C-alpha positions as CSV (number, residue, x, y, z in Angstrom):
1,X,-33.4,48.7,-53.5
2,X,-32.5,45.3,-51.6
3,X,-36.3,45.7,-50.7
4,X,-37.3,46.3,-54.0
5,X,-35.6,43.2,-55.3
6,X,-36.6,41.1,-52.4
7,X,-40.6,42.2,-53.2
8,X,-40.3,41.5,-56.9
9,X,-38.6,38.0,-56.6
10,X,-41.3,37.3,-54.1
11,X,-44.0,38.1,-56.4
12,X,-42.4,36.4,-59.6
13,X,-41.9,33.3,-57.0
14,X,-45.9,33.5,-56.0
15,X,-46.7,33.5,-60.0
16,X,-44.5,30.6,-60.7
17,X,-46.3,29.0,-57.8
18,X,-50.0,29.8,-59.3
19,X,-48.7,28.4,-62.7
20,X,-47.7,25.4,-61.9
21,X,-50.7,24.9,-59.5
22,X,-52.5,25.6,-63.1
23,X,-50.8,23.3,-64.8
24,X,-51.7,20.5,-62.4
25,X,-48.1,20.6,-61.1
26,X,-48.5,19.8,-56.9
27,X,-45.1,18.8,-55.5
28,X,-43.4,22.2,-56.0
29,X,-46.0,24.6,-54.7
30,X,-47.2,22.6,-52.0
31,X,-43.2,21.9,-50.8
32,X,-43.1,25.6,-51.3
33,X,-45.8,26.5,-48.9
34,X,-44.9,23.9,-46.5
35,X,-40.8,25.7,-46.5
36,X,-43.0,28.7,-46.0
37,X,-45.1,28.0,-43.1
38,X,-42.1,26.0,-40.9
39,X,-40.1,29.4,-41.6
40,X,-43.0,31.6,-40.6
41,X,-43.2,29.4,-38.0
42,X,-39.5,29.3,-36.7
43,X,-39.9,33.2,-37.4
44,X,-42.7,33.6,-34.5
45,X,-40.9,31.5,-32.2
46,X,-38.1,32.8,-32.3
47,X,-39.4,36.3,-31.9
48,X,-41.3,35.1,-28.6
49,X,-38.0,33.9,-27.4
50,X,-36.4,37.0,-27.7
51,X,-39.0,39.0,-26.2
52,X,-39.4,37.0,-23.0
53,X,-35.2,37.6,-22.7
54,X,-35.9,41.3,-23.3
55,X,-38.8,41.3,-20.3
56,X,-36.7,39.7,-18.2
57,X,-34.0,41.9,-18.8
58,X,-35.9,44.9,-17.9
59,X,-37.8,43.6,-14.9
60,X,-34.2,42.4,-13.5
61,X,-33.0,44.2,-10.3
62,X,-29.5,44.0,-9.3
63,X,-27.6,46.0,-6.9
64,X,-25.2,48.4,-8.5
65,X,-22.2,50.4,-6.6
66,X,-23.2,54.1,-6.5
67,X,-20.9,56.8,-5.0
68,X,-22.5,59.1,-2.5
69,X,-21.3,61.7,-0.4
70,X,-17.8,60.6,-1.2
71,X,-18.7,56.5,-0.4
72,X,-19.4,53.7,-2.4
73,X,-22.9,52.4,-1.3
74,X,-24.8,49.4,-2.8
75,X,-28.1,50.7,-4.2
76,X,-30.9,49.0,-6.8
77,X,-30.7,49.7,-10.2
78,X,-34.3,50.6,-10.5
79,X,-33.6,53.5,-8.0
80,X,-30.9,55.1,-10.4
81,X,-31.6,58.8,-11.2
82,X,-29.9,60.6,-14.0
83,X,-26.5,62.3,-12.4
84,X,-26.1,59.4,-10.5
85,X,-22.5,58.3,-10.1
86,X,-21.8,54.7,-10.3
87,X,-18.5,52.4,-10.1
88,X,-18.5,50.4,-13.1
89,X,-17.9,46.5,-12.6
90,X,-17.1,44.0,-15.4
91,X,-20.0,42.9,-17.2
92,X,-23.3,44.6,-18.2
93,X,-24.1,47.4,-18.1
94,X,-28.2,48.1,-17.2
95,X,-28.3,51.7,-18.1
96,X,-27.1,54.4,-20.3
97,X,-24.3,56.0,-18.7
98,X,-21.2,58.6,-19.7
99,X,-17.6,57.0,-18.4
100,X,-16.0,60.2,-16.5
101,X,-12.7,58.1,-15.4
102,X,-10.6,55.2,-17.2
103,X,-12.2,53.7,-20.4
104,X,-14.4,50.7,-21.2
105,X,-14.4,48.1,-24.4
106,X,-18.1,48.3,-26.3
107,X,-19.3,46.4,-28.9
108,X,-20.3,49.1,-31.6
109,X,-23.0,46.6,-33.2
110,X,-24.8,47.2,-29.7
111,X,-24.6,51.2,-30.2
112,X,-25.8,51.1,-33.9
113,X,-27.9,48.2,-34.6
114,X,-25.7,46.6,-37.3
115,X,-25.3,43.1,-37.5
116,X,-21.4,42.8,-37.9
117,X,-19.8,45.7,-35.6
118,X,-16.3,46.8,-34.4
119,X,-15.1,47.0,-31.1
120,X,-14.6,50.7,-30.2
């Protein structure tokens, strides 16, 4: 419903711009065009910066404490396999995992993708 409303408002705004251009009033349509181009440019720059951050995180390699044969050993995060038992440290986790012992604090918005999440 919200998307339909946005589409209708956008079409009405474009019709208004076309009408004002037809009437010979150029200030408002030019202003709308400049604002649109500024917002589009800011969006592209933001998306490129976010993409660089995600790619840097994907290529990041950290030493991860892994429980193996009853000993805790540090291995590269790229060498983790499904079923490995790790020791969680404070900070960010670089993979999906299940907590076997203890507890964990996670931000729900990171799990669900919602803008305003709750701590679980």
